Every structure is written in structure tokens, then in C-alpha cells.
Biopython code that builds the backbone (N, CA, C, O; Angstrom):
import numpy as np
from Bio.PDB.StructureBuilder import StructureBuilder

atoms = [
    (1, "UNK", "N", (4.131, 17.383, 31.411)),
    (1, "UNK", "CA", (5.046, 16.261, 31.189)),
    (1, "UNK", "C", (5.233, 16.073, 29.681)),
    (1, "UNK", "O", (4.259, 15.958, 28.936)),
    (2, "UNK", "N", (6.464, 16.046, 29.251)),
    (2, "UNK", "CA", (6.786, 15.894, 27.829)),
    (2, "UNK", "C", (6.580, 14.444, 27.395)),
    (2, "UNK", "O", (6.836, 13.503, 28.147)),
    (3, "UNK", "N", (6.113, 14.300, 26.171)),
    (3, "UNK", "CA", (5.900, 12.972, 25.598)),
    (3, "UNK", "C", (6.990, 12.730, 24.575)),
    (3, "UNK", "O", (7.290, 13.600, 23.757)),
    (4, "UNK", "N", (7.582, 11.547, 24.620)),
    (4, "UNK", "CA", (8.567, 11.182, 23.603)),
    (4, "UNK", "C", (7.798, 10.639, 22.403)),
    (4, "UNK", "O", (7.237, 9.545, 22.453)),
    (5, "UNK", "N", (7.780, 11.422, 21.323)),
    (5, "UNK", "CA", (7.020, 11.036, 20.132)),
    (5, "UNK", "C", (7.546, 9.746, 19.519)),
    (5, "UNK", "O", (6.779, 8.969, 18.950)),
    (6, "UNK", "N", (8.840, 9.519, 19.632)),
    (6, "UNK", "CA", (9.403, 8.297, 19.054)),
    (6, "UNK", "C", (8.933, 7.049, 19.801)),
    (6, "UNK", "O", (8.701, 6.006, 19.190)),
    (7, "UNK", "N", (8.792, 7.161, 21.133)),
    (7, "UNK", "CA", (8.245, 6.032, 21.886)),
    (7, "UNK", "C", (6.813, 5.752, 21.447)),
    (7, "UNK", "O", (6.423, 4.596, 21.281)),
    (8, "UNK", "N", (6.032, 6.813, 21.261)),
    (8, "UNK", "CA", (4.651, 6.651, 20.796)),
    (8, "UNK", "C", (4.622, 6.022, 19.401)),
    (8, "UNK", "O", (3.768, 5.184, 19.114)),
    (9, "UNK", "N", (5.551, 6.425, 18.541)),
    (9, "UNK", "CA", (5.613, 5.866, 17.189)),
    (9, "UNK", "C", (5.962, 4.376, 17.227)),
    (9, "UNK", "O", (5.396, 3.583, 16.474)),
    (10, "UNK", "N", (6.891, 4.000, 18.103)),
    (10, "UNK", "CA", (7.234, 2.574, 18.225)),
    (10, "UNK", "C", (6.048, 1.779, 18.752)),
    (10, "UNK", "O", (5.822, 0.645, 18.329)),
    (11, "UNK", "N", (5.287, 2.368, 19.677)),
    (11, "UNK", "CA", (4.074, 1.698, 20.169)),
    (11, "UNK", "C", (3.066, 1.532, 19.036)),
    (11, "UNK", "O", (2.412, 0.494, 18.932)),
    (12, "UNK", "N", (2.940, 2.548, 18.191)),
    (12, "UNK", "CA", (2.033, 2.470, 17.054)),
    (12, "UNK", "C", (2.499, 1.397, 16.068)),
    (12, "UNK", "O", (1.684, 0.650, 15.524)),
    (13, "UNK", "N", (3.811, 1.325, 15.843)),
    (13, "UNK", "CA", (4.342, 0.272, 14.958)),
    (13, "UNK", "C", (3.960, -1.110, 15.485)),
    (13, "UNK", "O", (3.520, -1.964, 14.717)),
    (14, "UNK", "N", (4.124, -1.334, 16.779)),
    (14, "UNK", "CA", (3.766, -2.625, 17.380)),
    (14, "UNK", "C", (2.278, -2.893, 17.200)),
    (14, "UNK", "O", (1.878, -4.010, 16.869)),
    (15, "UNK", "N", (1.459, -1.868, 17.419)),
    (15, "UNK", "CA", (0.008, -2.034, 17.278)),
    (15, "UNK", "C", (-0.358, -2.389, 15.838)),
    (15, "UNK", "O", (-1.230, -3.228, 15.609)),
    (16, "UNK", "N", (0.301, -1.758, 14.870)),
    (16, "UNK", "CA", (0.040, -2.074, 13.461)),
    (16, "UNK", "C", (0.386, -3.536, 13.191)),
    (16, "UNK", "O", (-0.384, -4.254, 12.551)),
    (17, "UNK", "N", (1.546, -3.974, 13.681)),
    (17, "UNK", "CA", (1.965, -5.369, 13.457)),
    (17, "UNK", "C", (1.002, -6.370, 14.090)),
    (17, "UNK", "O", (0.893, -7.504, 13.624)),
    (18, "UNK", "N", (0.307, -5.959, 15.142)),
    (18, "UNK", "CA", (-0.625, -6.851, 15.836)),
    (18, "UNK", "C", (-2.064, -6.703, 15.344)),
    (18, "UNK", "O", (-2.953, -7.425, 15.794)),
    (19, "UNK", "N", (-2.292, -5.774, 14.425)),
    (19, "UNK", "CA", (-3.657, -5.510, 13.962)),
    (19, "UNK", "C", (-4.179, -6.630, 13.069)),
    (19, "UNK", "O", (-3.409, -7.358, 12.443)),
    (20, "UNK", "N", (-5.508, -6.752, 13.026)),
    (20, "UNK", "CA", (-6.147, -7.730, 12.148)),
    (20, "UNK", "C", (-5.791, -7.460, 10.685)),
    (20, "UNK", "O", (-5.562, -8.391, 9.914)),
    (21, "UNK", "N", (-5.746, -6.189, 10.313)),
    (21, "UNK", "CA", (-5.455, -5.827, 8.921)),
    (21, "UNK", "C", (-4.058, -6.284, 8.512)),
    (21, "UNK", "O", (-3.872, -6.821, 7.420)),
    (22, "UNK", "N", (-3.078, -6.072, 9.385)),
    (22, "UNK", "CA", (-1.709, -6.472, 9.066)),
    (22, "UNK", "C", (-1.576, -7.995, 9.065)),
    (22, "UNK", "O", (-0.897, -8.568, 8.213)),
    (23, "UNK", "N", (-2.227, -8.635, 10.020)),
    (23, "UNK", "CA", (-2.192, -10.101, 10.082)),
    (23, "UNK", "C", (-2.780, -10.699, 8.810)),
    (23, "UNK", "O", (-2.226, -11.645, 8.249)),
    (24, "UNK", "N", (-3.901, -10.146, 8.359)),
    (24, "UNK", "CA", (-4.518, -10.631, 7.116)),
    (24, "UNK", "C", (-3.602, -10.366, 5.929)),
    (24, "UNK", "O", (-3.446, -11.227, 5.063)),
    (25, "UNK", "N", (-2.999, -9.191, 5.879)),
    (25, "UNK", "CA", (-2.099, -8.857, 4.782)),
    (25, "UNK", "C", (-0.933, -9.842, 4.714)),
    (25, "UNK", "O", (-0.589, -10.317, 3.632)),
    (26, "UNK", "N", (-0.331, -10.149, 5.846)),
    (26, "UNK", "CA", (0.804, -11.083, 5.832)),
    (26, "UNK", "C", (0.367, -12.481, 5.413)),
    (26, "UNK", "O", (1.101, -13.175, 4.709)),
    (27, "UNK", "N", (-0.826, -12.902, 5.842)),
    (27, "UNK", "CA", (-1.330, -14.222, 5.420)),
    (27, "UNK", "C", (-1.559, -14.267, 3.913)),
    (27, "UNK", "O", (-1.211, -15.252, 3.262)),
    (28, "UNK", "N", (-2.138, -13.214, 3.358)),
    (28, "UNK", "CA", (-2.398, -13.172, 1.914)),
    (28, "UNK", "C", (-1.080, -13.105, 1.132)),
    (28, "UNK", "O", (-0.943, -13.732, 0.082)),
    (29, "UNK", "N", (-0.122, -12.347, 1.650)),
    (29, "UNK", "CA", (1.187, -12.234, 1.020)),
    (29, "UNK", "C", (1.880, -13.599, 1.004)),
    (29, "UNK", "O", (2.429, -14.017, -0.016)),
    (30, "UNK", "N", (1.847, -14.281, 2.141)),
    (30, "UNK", "CA", (2.457, -15.610, 2.225)),
    (30, "UNK", "C", (1.781, -16.595, 1.272)),
    (30, "UNK", "O", (2.452, -17.432, 0.669)),
    (31, "UNK", "N", (0.458, -16.500, 1.134)),
    (31, "UNK", "CA", (-0.272, -17.401, 0.232)),
    (31, "UNK", "C", (0.154, -17.181, -1.217)),
    (31, "UNK", "O", (0.325, -18.141, -1.968)),
    (32, "UNK", "N", (0.325, -15.922, -1.609)),
    (32, "UNK", "CA", (0.760, -15.626, -2.979)),
    (32, "UNK", "C", (2.174, -16.152, -3.198)),
    (32, "UNK", "O", (2.454, -16.767, -4.227)),
    (33, "UNK", "N", (3.061, -15.916, -2.244)),
    (33, "UNK", "CA", (4.457, -16.318, -2.422)),
    (33, "UNK", "C", (4.679, -17.818, -2.264)),
    (33, "UNK", "O", (5.737, -18.324, -2.636)),
    (34, "UNK", "N", (3.705, -18.533, -1.721)),
    (34, "UNK", "CA", (3.802, -19.991, -1.633)),
    (34, "UNK", "C", (3.365, -20.653, -2.936)),
    (34, "UNK", "O", (3.604, -21.845, -3.133)),
    (35, "UNK", "N", (2.737, -19.904, -3.817)),
    (35, "UNK", "CA", (2.221, -20.402, -5.095)),
    (35, "UNK", "C", (3.094, -19.818, -6.210)),
    (35, "UNK", "O", (3.040, -18.617, -6.473)),
    (36, "UNK", "N", (3.894, -20.656, -6.861)),
    (36, "UNK", "CA", (4.870, -20.176, -7.850)),
    (36, "UNK", "C", (4.211, -19.382, -8.968)),
    (36, "UNK", "O", (4.752, -18.362, -9.396)),
    (37, "UNK", "N", (3.063, -19.823, -9.447)),
    (37, "UNK", "CA", (2.378, -19.122, -10.534)),
    (37, "UNK", "C", (1.891, -17.753, -10.076)),
    (37, "UNK", "O", (2.098, -16.749, -10.759)),
    (38, "UNK", "N", (1.245, -17.722, -8.920)),
    (38, "UNK", "CA", (0.739, -16.459, -8.377)),
    (38, "UNK", "C", (1.906, -15.514, -8.077)),
    (38, "UNK", "O", (1.824, -14.316, -8.347)),
    (39, "UNK", "N", (2.981, -16.053, -7.523)),
    (39, "UNK", "CA", (4.140, -15.220, -7.196)),
    (39, "UNK", "C", (4.710, -14.554, -8.451)),
    (39, "UNK", "O", (4.994, -13.356, -8.447)),
    (40, "UNK", "N", (4.875, -15.327, -9.513)),
    (40, "UNK", "CA", (5.420, -14.780, -10.773)),
    (40, "UNK", "C", (4.497, -13.694, -11.327)),
    (40, "UNK", "O", (4.964, -12.631, -11.735)),
    (41, "UNK", "N", (3.184, -13.961, -11.344)),
    (41, "UNK", "CA", (2.224, -12.971, -11.828)),
    (41, "UNK", "C", (2.295, -11.692, -10.994)),
    (41, "UNK", "O", (2.305, -10.584, -11.532)),
    (42, "UNK", "N", (2.343, -11.864, -9.688)),
    (42, "UNK", "CA", (2.353, -10.723, -8.784)),
    (42, "UNK", "C", (3.638, -9.915, -8.938)),
    (42, "UNK", "O", (3.598, -8.685, -8.970)),
    (43, "UNK", "N", (4.765, -10.595, -9.032)),
    (43, "UNK", "CA", (6.048, -9.900, -9.194)),
    (43, "UNK", "C", (6.088, -9.139, -10.519)),
    (43, "UNK", "O", (6.569, -8.007, -10.568)),
    (44, "UNK", "N", (5.589, -9.747, -11.582)),
    (44, "UNK", "CA", (5.529, -9.058, -12.873)),
    (44, "UNK", "C", (4.656, -7.808, -12.777)),
    (44, "UNK", "O", (5.004, -6.751, -13.303)),
    (45, "UNK", "N", (3.529, -7.946, -12.105)),
    (45, "UNK", "CA", (2.617, -6.817, -11.907)),
    (45, "UNK", "C", (3.301, -5.706, -11.114)),
    (45, "UNK", "O", (3.226, -4.536, -11.489)),
    (46, "UNK", "N", (3.965, -6.070, -10.024)),
    (46, "UNK", "CA", (4.655, -5.085, -9.186)),
    (46, "UNK", "C", (5.765, -4.377, -9.971)),
    (46, "UNK", "O", (5.931, -3.162, -9.867)),
    (47, "UNK", "N", (6.515, -5.143, -10.750)),
    (47, "UNK", "CA", (7.591, -4.543, -11.539)),
    (47, "UNK", "C", (7.045, -3.538, -12.543)),
    (47, "UNK", "O", (7.628, -2.473, -12.744)),
    (48, "UNK", "N", (5.923, -3.878, -13.172)),
    (48, "UNK", "CA", (5.286, -2.955, -14.111)),
    (48, "UNK", "C", (4.831, -1.694, -13.389)),
    (48, "UNK", "O", (5.035, -0.584, -13.881)),
    (49, "UNK", "N", (4.213, -1.864, -12.219)),
    (49, "UNK", "CA", (3.768, -0.722, -11.413)),
    (49, "UNK", "C", (4.943, 0.192, -11.068)),
    (49, "UNK", "O", (4.859, 1.410, -11.222)),
    (50, "UNK", "N", (6.030, -0.405, -10.604)),
    (50, "UNK", "CA", (7.198, 0.380, -10.208)),
    (50, "UNK", "C", (7.803, 1.113, -11.399)),
    (50, "UNK", "O", (8.229, 2.261, -11.279)),
    (51, "UNK", "N", (7.837, 0.447, -12.541)),
    (51, "UNK", "CA", (8.376, 1.073, -13.756)),
    (51, "UNK", "C", (7.551, 2.302, -14.125)),
    (51, "UNK", "O", (8.103, 3.356, -14.441)),
    (52, "UNK", "N", (6.232, 2.163, -14.086)),
    (52, "UNK", "CA", (5.361, 3.292, -14.433)),
    (52, "UNK", "C", (5.461, 4.414, -13.400)),
    (52, "UNK", "O", (5.462, 5.590, -13.763)),
    (53, "UNK", "N", (5.544, 4.061, -12.123)),
    (53, "UNK", "CA", (5.691, 5.077, -11.076)),
    (53, "UNK", "C", (7.003, 5.839, -11.240)),
    (53, "UNK", "O", (7.049, 7.057, -11.071)),
    (54, "UNK", "N", (8.068, 5.112, -11.570)),
    (54, "UNK", "CA", (9.372, 5.741, -11.760)),
    (54, "UNK", "C", (9.333, 6.711, -12.936)),
    (54, "UNK", "O", (9.875, 7.814, -12.857)),
    (55, "UNK", "N", (8.690, 6.296, -14.025)),
    (55, "UNK", "CA", (8.566, 7.179, -15.186)),
    (55, "UNK", "C", (7.785, 8.440, -14.803)),
    (55, "UNK", "O", (8.161, 9.551, -15.176)),
    (56, "UNK", "N", (6.705, 8.255, -14.062)),
    (56, "UNK", "CA", (5.862, 9.371, -13.658)),
    (56, "UNK", "C", (6.643, 10.337, -12.757)),
    (56, "UNK", "O", (6.556, 11.555, -12.917)),
    (57, "UNK", "N", (7.398, 9.785, -11.818)),
    (57, "UNK", "CA", (8.147, 10.616, -10.873)),
    (57, "UNK", "C", (9.276, 11.381, -11.559)),
    (57, "UNK", "O", (9.646, 12.466, -11.112)),
    (58, "UNK", "N", (9.821, 10.833, -12.628)),
    (58, "UNK", "CA", (10.913, 11.512, -13.326)),
    (58, "UNK", "C", (10.405, 12.393, -14.457)),
    (58, "UNK", "O", (11.190, 12.967, -15.213)),
    (59, "UNK", "N", (9.073, 12.494, -14.567)),
    (59, "UNK", "CA", (8.485, 13.378, -15.567)),
    (59, "UNK", "C", (8.432, 12.807, -16.973)),
    (59, "UNK", "O", (8.127, 13.522, -17.927)),
    (60, "UNK", "N", (8.730, 11.513, -17.103)),
    (60, "UNK", "CA", (8.650, 10.887, -18.420)),
    (60, "UNK", "C", (7.189, 10.593, -18.757)),
    (60, "UNK", "O", (6.379, 10.312, -17.874)),
    (61, "UNK", "N", (6.877, 10.662, -20.017)),
    (61, "UNK", "CA", (5.508, 10.409, -20.446)),
    (61, "UNK", "C", (5.237, 8.906, -20.462)),
    (61, "UNK", "O", (6.057, 8.106, -20.912)),
    (62, "UNK", "N", (4.063, 8.557, -19.959)),
    (62, "UNK", "CA", (3.622, 7.157, -20.009)),
    (62, "UNK", "C", (2.792, 7.013, -21.276)),
    (62, "UNK", "O", (1.824, 7.743, -21.490)),
    (63, "UNK", "N", (3.186, 6.065, -22.108)),
    (63, "UNK", "CA", (2.519, 5.897, -23.396)),
    (63, "UNK", "C", (1.174, 5.205, -23.226)),
    (63, "UNK", "O", (0.920, 4.547, -22.217)),
    (64, "UNK", "N", (0.327, 5.364, -24.219)),
    (64, "UNK", "CA", (-0.970, 4.687, -24.204)),
    (64, "UNK", "C", (-0.768, 3.175, -24.192)),
    (64, "UNK", "O", (-1.536, 2.446, -23.564)),
    (65, "UNK", "N", (0.260, 2.710, -24.881)),
    (65, "UNK", "CA", (0.564, 1.276, -24.905)),
    (65, "UNK", "C", (0.884, 0.779, -23.495)),
    (65, "UNK", "O", (0.460, -0.311, -23.111)),
    (66, "UNK", "N", (1.631, 1.575, -22.723)),
    (66, "UNK", "CA", (1.950, 1.186, -21.350)),
    (66, "UNK", "C", (0.705, 1.206, -20.470)),
    (66, "UNK", "O", (0.543, 0.341, -19.609)),
    (67, "UNK", "N", (-0.170, 2.175, -20.675)),
    (67, "UNK", "CA", (-1.429, 2.239, -19.924)),
    (67, "UNK", "C", (-2.276, 1.006, -20.237)),
    (67, "UNK", "O", (-2.820, 0.369, -19.335)),
    (68, "UNK", "N", (-2.380, 0.680, -21.518)),
    (68, "UNK", "CA", (-3.146, -0.503, -21.930)),
    (68, "UNK", "C", (-2.558, -1.773, -21.333)),
    (68, "UNK", "O", (-3.287, -2.643, -20.857)),
    (69, "UNK", "N", (-1.223, -1.872, -21.362)),
    (69, "UNK", "CA", (-0.552, -3.053, -20.808)),
    (69, "UNK", "C", (-0.827, -3.162, -19.310)),
    (69, "UNK", "O", (-1.076, -4.255, -18.802)),
    (70, "UNK", "N", (-0.782, -2.038, -18.605)),
    (70, "UNK", "CA", (-1.031, -2.040, -17.165)),
    (70, "UNK", "C", (-2.466, -2.480, -16.863)),
    (70, "UNK", "O", (-2.696, -3.282, -15.959)),
    (71, "UNK", "N", (-3.425, -1.952, -17.624)),
    (71, "UNK", "CA", (-4.825, -2.331, -17.406)),
    (71, "UNK", "C", (-5.043, -3.806, -17.694)),
    (71, "UNK", "O", (-5.771, -4.484, -16.970)),
    (72, "UNK", "N", (-4.417, -4.298, -18.744)),
    (72, "UNK", "CA", (-4.538, -5.720, -19.092)),
    (72, "UNK", "C", (-3.917, -6.583, -17.993)),
    (72, "UNK", "O", (-4.472, -7.618, -17.622)),
    (73, "UNK", "N", (-2.777, -6.156, -17.480)),
    (73, "UNK", "CA", (-2.102, -6.908, -16.421)),
    (73, "UNK", "C", (-2.938, -6.936, -15.151)),
    (73, "UNK", "O", (-3.041, -7.973, -14.495)),
    (74, "UNK", "N", (-3.538, -5.799, -14.799)),
    (74, "UNK", "CA", (-4.406, -5.749, -13.617)),
    (74, "UNK", "C", (-5.558, -6.740, -13.781)),
    (74, "UNK", "O", (-5.880, -7.484, -12.855)),
    (75, "UNK", "N", (-6.173, -6.747, -14.959)),
    (75, "UNK", "CA", (-7.272, -7.673, -15.216)),
    (75, "UNK", "C", (-6.856, -9.116, -15.060)),
    (75, "UNK", "O", (-7.607, -9.933, -14.528)),
    (76, "UNK", "N", (-5.662, -9.431, -15.523)),
    (76, "UNK", "CA", (-5.172, -10.818, -15.445)),
    (76, "UNK", "C", (-4.869, -11.206, -14.007)),
    (76, "UNK", "O", (-5.288, -12.271, -13.551)),
    (77, "UNK", "N", (-4.136, -10.344, -13.276)),
    (77, "UNK", "CA", (-3.751, -10.721, -11.916)),
    (77, "UNK", "C", (-4.955, -10.785, -10.986)),
    (77, "UNK", "O", (-4.968, -11.584, -10.049)),
    (78, "UNK", "N", (-5.966, -9.957, -11.230)),
    (78, "UNK", "CA", (-7.143, -9.978, -10.362)),
    (78, "UNK", "C", (-7.979, -11.239, -10.563)),
    (78, "UNK", "O", (-8.827, -11.557, -9.730)),
    (79, "UNK", "N", (-7.749, -11.949, -11.648)),
    (79, "UNK", "CA", (-8.452, -13.217, -11.851)),
    (79, "UNK", "C", (-7.885, -14.318, -10.967)),
    (79, "UNK", "O", (-8.536, -15.340, -10.747)),
    (80, "UNK", "N", (-6.675, -14.112, -10.461)),
    (80, "UNK", "CA", (-6.078, -15.062, -9.533)),
    (80, "UNK", "C", (-6.612, -14.725, -8.141)),
    (80, "UNK", "O", (-6.376, -13.629, -7.634)),
    (81, "UNK", "N", (-7.327, -15.659, -7.524)),
    (81, "UNK", "CA", (-7.984, -15.408, -6.240)),
    (81, "UNK", "C", (-6.999, -14.969, -5.161)),
    (81, "UNK", "O", (-7.282, -14.051, -4.392)),
    (82, "UNK", "N", (-5.848, -15.621, -5.108)),
    (82, "UNK", "CA", (-4.873, -15.279, -4.069)),
    (82, "UNK", "C", (-4.373, -13.847, -4.236)),
    (82, "UNK", "O", (-4.237, -13.114, -3.257)),
    (83, "UNK", "N", (-4.103, -13.458, -5.464)),
    (83, "UNK", "CA", (-3.629, -12.092, -5.713)),
    (83, "UNK", "C", (-4.744, -11.082, -5.439)),
    (83, "UNK", "O", (-4.499, -10.021, -4.865)),
    (84, "UNK", "N", (-5.959, -11.415, -5.847)),
    (84, "UNK", "CA", (-7.094, -10.520, -5.598)),
    (84, "UNK", "C", (-7.273, -10.300, -4.098)),
    (84, "UNK", "O", (-7.525, -9.177, -3.659)),
    (85, "UNK", "N", (-7.144, -11.365, -3.314)),
    (85, "UNK", "CA", (-7.277, -11.240, -1.861)),
    (85, "UNK", "C", (-6.124, -10.418, -1.276)),
    (85, "UNK", "O", (-6.322, -9.630, -0.352)),
    (86, "UNK", "N", (-4.925, -10.609, -1.820)),
    (86, "UNK", "CA", (-3.784, -9.824, -1.360)),
    (86, "UNK", "C", (-3.991, -8.348, -1.675)),
    (86, "UNK", "O", (-3.730, -7.490, -0.832)),
    (87, "UNK", "N", (-4.451, -8.053, -2.869)),
    (87, "UNK", "CA", (-4.680, -6.655, -3.252)),
    (87, "UNK", "C", (-5.754, -6.013, -2.377)),
    (87, "UNK", "O", (-5.645, -4.842, -2.015)),
    (88, "UNK", "N", (-6.775, -6.768, -2.043)),
    (88, "UNK", "CA", (-7.823, -6.258, -1.154)),
    (88, "UNK", "C", (-7.259, -5.990, 0.240)),
    (88, "UNK", "O", (-7.581, -4.978, 0.862)),
    (89, "UNK", "N", (-6.416, -6.901, 0.728)),
    (89, "UNK", "CA", (-5.792, -6.712, 2.046)),
    (89, "UNK", "C", (-4.859, -5.506, 2.032)),
    (89, "UNK", "O", (-4.776, -4.772, 3.017)),
    (90, "UNK", "N", (-4.154, -5.298, 0.912)),
    (90, "UNK", "CA", (-3.292, -4.118, 0.781)),
    (90, "UNK", "C", (-4.116, -2.838, 0.832)),
    (90, "UNK", "O", (-3.712, -1.864, 1.467)),
    (91, "UNK", "N", (-5.258, -2.835, 0.173)),
    (91, "UNK", "CA", (-6.126, -1.654, 0.180)),
    (91, "UNK", "C", (-6.634, -1.361, 1.584)),
    (91, "UNK", "O", (-6.688, -0.203, 1.997)),
    (92, "UNK", "N", (-7.007, -2.409, 2.320)),
    (92, "UNK", "CA", (-7.470, -2.212, 3.692)),
    (92, "UNK", "C", (-6.359, -1.632, 4.558)),
    (92, "UNK", "O", (-6.599, -0.724, 5.353)),
    (93, "UNK", "N", (-5.141, -2.154, 4.408)),
    (93, "UNK", "CA", (-4.011, -1.661, 5.192)),
    (93, "UNK", "C", (-3.701, -0.219, 4.806)),
    (93, "UNK", "O", (-3.376, 0.595, 5.670)),
    (94, "UNK", "N", (-3.797, 0.103, 3.535)),
    (94, "UNK", "CA", (-3.556, 1.475, 3.075)),
    (94, "UNK", "C", (-4.570, 2.445, 3.668)),
    (94, "UNK", "O", (-4.224, 3.570, 4.028)),
    (95, "UNK", "N", (-5.837, 2.000, 3.769)),
    (95, "UNK", "CA", (-6.864, 2.856, 4.375)),
    (95, "UNK", "C", (-6.543, 3.119, 5.849)),
    (95, "UNK", "O", (-6.702, 4.238, 6.336)),
    (96, "UNK", "N", (-6.094, 2.088, 6.544)),
    (96, "UNK", "CA", (-5.727, 2.252, 7.954)),
    (96, "UNK", "C", (-4.581, 3.248, 8.079)),
    (96, "UNK", "O", (-4.628, 4.146, 8.919)),
    (97, "UNK", "N", (-3.560, 3.096, 7.254)),
    (97, "UNK", "CA", (-2.404, 3.999, 7.301)),
    (97, "UNK", "C", (-2.840, 5.435, 6.976)),
    (97, "UNK", "O", (-2.381, 6.380, 7.617)),
    (98, "UNK", "N", (-3.716, 5.599, 5.994)),
    (98, "UNK", "CA", (-4.216, 6.936, 5.645)),
    (98, "UNK", "C", (-4.992, 7.545, 6.817)),
    (98, "UNK", "O", (-4.848, 8.732, 7.109)),
    (99, "UNK", "N", (-5.814, 6.730, 7.485)),
    (99, "UNK", "CA", (-6.561, 7.215, 8.652)),
    (99, "UNK", "C", (-5.607, 7.624, 9.773)),
    (99, "UNK", "O", (-5.802, 8.656, 10.415)),
    (100, "UNK", "N", (-4.585, 6.817, 10.004)),
    (100, "UNK", "CA", (-3.599, 7.135, 11.037)),
    (100, "UNK", "C", (-2.851, 8.415, 10.685)),
    (100, "UNK", "O", (-2.584, 9.246, 11.553)),
    (101, "UNK", "N", (-2.520, 8.565, 9.427)),
    (101, "UNK", "CA", (-1.833, 9.778, 8.983)),
    (101, "UNK", "C", (-2.692, 11.025, 9.239)),
    (101, "UNK", "O", (-2.182, 12.063, 9.658)),
    (102, "UNK", "N", (-3.990, 10.908, 8.982)),
    (102, "UNK", "CA", (-4.892, 12.044, 9.254)),
    (102, "UNK", "C", (-4.881, 12.396, 10.739)),
    (102, "UNK", "O", (-4.846, 13.570, 11.109)),
    (103, "UNK", "N", (-4.910, 11.369, 11.581)),
    (103, "UNK", "CA", (-4.875, 11.619, 13.027)),
    (103, "UNK", "C", (-3.569, 12.274, 13.446)),
    (103, "UNK", "O", (-3.563, 13.197, 14.261)),
    (104, "UNK", "N", (-2.473, 11.799, 12.895)),
    (104, "UNK", "CA", (-1.161, 12.339, 13.243)),
    (104, "UNK", "C", (-1.043, 13.799, 12.811)),
    (104, "UNK", "O", (-0.450, 14.612, 13.520)),
    (105, "UNK", "N", (-1.598, 14.126, 11.668)),
    (105, "UNK", "CA", (-1.492, 15.486, 11.127)),
    (105, "UNK", "C", (-2.509, 16.454, 11.724)),
    (105, "UNK", "O", (-2.398, 17.662, 11.516)),
    (106, "UNK", "N", (-3.492, 15.952, 12.458)),
    (106, "UNK", "CA", (-4.573, 16.788, 12.982)),
    (106, "UNK", "C", (-4.083, 17.973, 13.821)),
    (106, "UNK", "O", (-4.595, 19.077, 13.635)),
    (107, "UNK", "N", (-3.125, 17.804, 14.729)),
    (107, "UNK", "CA", (-2.682, 18.966, 15.511)),
    (107, "UNK", "C", (-2.120, 20.089, 14.630)),
    (107, "UNK", "O", (-2.379, 21.266, 14.881)),
    (108, "UNK", "N", (-1.353, 19.720, 13.602)),
    (108, "UNK", "CA", (-0.793, 20.745, 12.717)),
    (108, "UNK", "C", (-1.880, 21.423, 11.895)),
    (108, "UNK", "O", (-1.865, 22.641, 11.714)),
    (109, "UNK", "N", (-2.815, 20.633, 11.403)),
    (109, "UNK", "CA", (-3.921, 21.213, 10.631)),
    (109, "UNK", "C", (-4.725, 22.184, 11.481)),
    (109, "UNK", "O", (-5.098, 23.262, 11.018)),
    (110, "UNK", "N", (-4.995, 21.797, 12.739)),
    (110, "UNK", "CA", (-5.746, 22.676, 13.631)),
    (110, "UNK", "C", (-4.961, 23.948, 13.939)),
    (110, "UNK", "O", (-5.527, 25.040, 13.990)),
    (111, "UNK", "N", (-3.658, 23.797, 14.141)),
    (111, "UNK", "CA", (-2.819, 24.953, 14.430)),
    (111, "UNK", "C", (-2.856, 25.945, 13.277)),
    (111, "UNK", "O", (-3.078, 27.138, 13.484)),
    (112, "UNK", "N", (-2.640, 25.457, 12.080)),
    (112, "UNK", "CA", (-2.596, 26.351, 10.926)),
    (112, "UNK", "C", (-3.977, 26.913, 10.581)),
    (112, "UNK", "O", (-4.085, 28.065, 10.159)),
    (113, "UNK", "N", (-5.009, 26.130, 10.753)),
    (113, "UNK", "CA", (-6.351, 26.650, 10.421)),
    (113, "UNK", "C", (-6.830, 27.668, 11.462)),
    (113, "UNK", "O", (-7.665, 28.516, 11.146)),
    (114, "UNK", "N", (-6.326, 27.600, 12.670)),
    (114, "UNK", "CA", (-6.755, 28.547, 13.715)),
    (114, "UNK", "C", (-6.076, 29.910, 13.563)),
    (114, "UNK", "O", (-6.495, 30.878, 14.198)),
    (115, "UNK", "N", (-5.045, 29.997, 12.741)),
    (115, "UNK", "CA", (-4.313, 31.268, 12.567)),
    (115, "UNK", "C", (-4.512, 31.869, 11.176)),
    (115, "UNK", "O", (-3.618, 32.518, 10.634)),
    (116, "UNK", "N", (-5.672, 31.648, 10.621)),
    (116, "UNK", "CA", (-5.946, 32.222, 9.290)),
    (116, "UNK", "C", (-6.820, 33.431, 9.403)),
    (116, "UNK", "O", (-7.156, 34.047, 8.391)),
]
sb = StructureBuilder()
sb.init_structure("model")
sb.init_model(0)
sb.init_chain("A")
sb.init_seg("    ")
for serial, (resi, resn, name, xyz) in enumerate(atoms, 1):
    if name == "N":
        sb.init_residue(resn, " ", resi, " ")
    sb.init_atom(name, np.array(xyz, "f"), 0.0, 1.0, " ", f" {name:<3s}", serial, name[0])
structure = sb.get_structure()
């Protein structure tokens, strides 16, 4: 019997939305965005992250000044409890997604490793 992978993916999406990790992430996100100071700090941090990622992806050099600024910004935002909790929840969700990705890729990895 054939399995519709897209149906399985939609079921996985629903499960992710109902997971404790996602629920915690949304609560932490809402807490940051309900606090104007935390929201501004977080948005500034995200914009800096995106700018550096874009430079990296386009092969532009990231200056030492930009690295220093990023490290200083991380230190500042992590002092805000709400942002620190949000970042921790993001890390937990990222670990879950990475684990799921490993499971999804397992059949292909086994296939290719068995034919070497």
C-alpha cells in the first residue's frame, strides 16, 4: 500500500504545532512582543543577524567590527529575561527539527550507505 508523503508531512506539521516545544516557543514569542522594550531589542538583534547571514551567503566579508557588534548585541539581549527565554525555546525547537530531519533522511542515508 502506497503512503502519501504529503499527508504524513501535514500530520507532522499538526504534531509540531501541538508539541510542548512549539507551545512554549509561541508563549515566549508573545511575551517578548507584548513588551515594547524587549520587542525593540529582539527586532534589532534579528535584523543584525539577518544582515550578517546575508553578507555571509553572498560571499561578502564580515568585518571584525561587525563580529564585535554582534557579540555585544547578544550579550545585551540575553540580559533581558524574556528574550533569553525565547532564545532558549528557539534552541529547543531547532533541536527537535534537527532530530526530525535526521529521521526523515534516514532511509536515504541507509540506501546510499548500503551501496558503497
